[in-house]
C-alpha positions in Angstrom: 119.5 130.1 10.0 116.5 132.2 10.7 116.0 134.2 13.8 113.3 131.9 15.2 115.7 128.9 15.1 118.2 130.9 17.1 115.5 131.8 19.6 114.6 128.1 20.0 118.2 127.1 20.5 118.6 129.9 23.1 115.5 128.7 24.9 116.8 125.1 25.0 120.1 126.3 26.4 118.3 128.3 29.0 116.2 125.3 30.1 119.4 123.1 30.3 121.2 125.8 32.3 118.3 126.1 34.7 118.3 122.4 35.3 122.0 122.4 36.1 121.6 125.2 38.6 118.7 123.4 40.3 120.6 120.1 40.4 123.6 121.7 42.0 121.5 123.4 44.7 119.8 120.1 45.5 123.1 118.3 45.8 124.3 120.9 48.3 121.1 120.7 50.3 121.3 116.9 50.6 124.9 117.0 51.6 124.0 118.4 55.1 123.3 116.0 58.0 120.2 116.6 60.0 122.3 117.9 62.9 124.0 120.4 60.7 120.6 121.6 59.4 119.2 121.9 62.9 122.2 123.9 64.1 122.0 126.2 61.1 118.3 126.8 61.7 119.0 127.6 65.4 121.7 130.0 64.4 119.4 131.7 61.9 116.6 131.9 64.5 119.0 133.5 67.0 120.1 136.0 64.5 116.5 136.9 63.6 115.6 137.3 67.2 118.6 139.5 67.9 117.6 141.7 65.0 114.0 141.9 66.2 115.1 142.4 69.8 113.1 139.5 71.2 114.5 136.8 73.5 112.1 133.9 73.3 113.3 130.3 73.5 114.3 128.3 70.5 111.7 125.6 71.0 114.1 122.8 71.6 112.3 121.6 74.6 109.3 120.2 72.7 110.8 116.8 72.3 110.8 116.8 68.5 
């Protein structure tokens, strides 16, 4: 086989591998319930505010 054929095969393998990684990540994201996502976001916000030294509210009182 010539080198350009190997390059094409390697490119195809890379595209397939990238698709697999994206599909796995999407399945993980969809496995969370909305309440789990909300609590994770609130935790991340609290951590960010602790690092920044601010103490503003989490915005949960907006009714959304």
